[in-house]
N, C-alpha and C positions, 0 to 999 in steps of 0.2 A: 664546148658543152661541159657541164659538170660531170665529173667522173661517175658519181653515184647515179645520176640521171641516165647516163649512157648504159649503165648496167641494169637499169630498171626494165629493159626490154628482154624478154626471155630468149630471143634469138641471139642478141648480142652477149648475153650472159653465157649462153651455150657456146658461142664462138670463143669466149675467154677461157671457159673450162676446157675446150678442145685444144686451144693453144697452150694451155698449161701442161699438156703432154708433149709439146714440142712444136717447132716451126712447121708451117704448112703453106703450100701454094693456095692462092685464092680459089682456084677450081676445086681443089681437094676439100677446102673448107665448105664451099658451096654444096658439094655432094652429100654432106651430112645433114642438110636442112631442106625442107620441102618448099623452097622459095625460088624465084627466078634469079638468074645471074645479076641483072641490074639491081634487084632488091638486096642481094647479098653485098654487092658493091657499095651500096649506100650504108649498110650496117658497118662494113669495114671502114668506110670513110668516117663515120661517126666515132667509132672506137679510136681511130687514128687521131682525129681532131681532139678527142678527150684526153689524149696522151696515154692510152692504155695499151695500144699496139703500135708496132713500127713495121715498116715495109722496106724490103730491099728488092731491087730488080735483078733477076737472073735470066738473061736472054729475053725471052718473051713472057716469062712468068714473073708474078709478083709473089714474093715469099713474106708471109706475115709471122710475127712473133710477138710475145708479150713485151711490153716496155717496163722494166723493173722500176724506173724512176716514177712513173705514174702511180704504180701501186705503193711505192714508198710514201708518196704524198698522202695517199688515202690512209695508210697505216699511221702516219704522223697525226693526222686529223683524229683518227679513232683513239690514239693514245691521249690526246688532249681531252677528248670527251670522257674517257675513262677516269682521268685524273679529276676533272670537273665534277662528274657525277659520283665518283667513288667516295669522295669526302662528304658530299651532301647526303648520300644514302647512309653512310656510317653515322652521321649526325642524327638523321631521322631515326635510325634504329636505336641509338642511345636515348633519344627523347621518348620513343615509344616504350622502351624498357623502363625508364624512369616513371612514366605515367602508370604503367602496370604495377610497379612496386608501390607507388603511392596509393593505388586503389585497393591493394590487398589488406585484409584485416588479420590480425593475429589472435 
């Protein structure tokens, strides 16, 4: 699943924000949301498949944490978009300023 699509769901976004405070067991994560354990399991699976969280087994518990590599990929994409749009928006601003100065009368 696309990383941005995975974050489009408010519960999954909330899980990511919660994990931003530190690793947590699946049950502890689920206690923060008004959904069933199976539904939370599906949300965690989606985040894991999107590469945004990782899981480790600790006895009977599954401990989830953010996966920095997944967020680095998103940041790289955002940087490319900023470079792409930054230059174009600067050019648009210059063109609009040129248009304004041509329309002024002395």
